[in-house]
N, C-alpha and C positions, 0 to 999 in steps of 0.2 A: 299156647303159645311157648317159645324157645328163645334161649339164649345163643348166640354168634358173632364168635373172635372172626373179621374177616381183614386181612391184610393181603396185601399183593404182590406177587410174585414179580422178581427184576426189580430192576433200577426203578427209585420213584423222582423223581425231577422236582423246581419251584413251579409251586398252583398247581401242585395232581393230588390225588389223596394217593397215604399210604397204608389207612388201617380204619374199624372203624366198629362197632360193636353195637351188635340189633339184635332187636326183638322180633321172631317170626315164628311162622309153621313151618316152614321148610327150608333146606339150605337153596331152591330154586325161588322160593318169596323172597331170600336174603336179595338176589339178582333182581328181580323184578322191584324192589324199593328201594335198590340204592341206585337202580335206573330211572327212576321217579323222580327221586330225589336231585338226583345229577341236573335233570331236565327241566325242573322246577328251580333251581337256584342258576344253573349257567345256562342254559337252553339246550336245543336239540342241538344232536354232532360233537357235543363232547366226549367221547366212550374214553376218548384216551386219557383224558384225566383220573378214571380209575384203570387206566391202562387196558384197557377195550375191556375188561372185569376176567381178565386172567389173574385168580382172584387164590388161596386157598379159606376155605370157611371152614370152622371147626367149632361143633358146640358145645359147649360148658354145662359142663352139669353142675347144680348147687348144692353137692351132697357133702362139699368138707369145702374149710375154708381156704381160699387161693387168691390169688394175684392173676388178674384177668388181662390187664395188661400193664408192663411197663418200660417208660422210655428212658433213653439216656443219648442225649444228645453230648458227642465224644465232642471236642475242642483239642 
């Protein structure tokens, strides 16, 4: 299993997903897991909540200390 950081390309609106940290075997498995989770939580036909899966997927190597996700809500 590998650790991945997933984040949306483009704009994110209210009630939409922006990012996730996922454990999976591959990048393809990440998308399948996100799709299955989305359907389980919100029903079929809600792909726009993840920007129709227009995402960037980055494998996170655990070879050194690092920050995986840090969010600043500016205002």
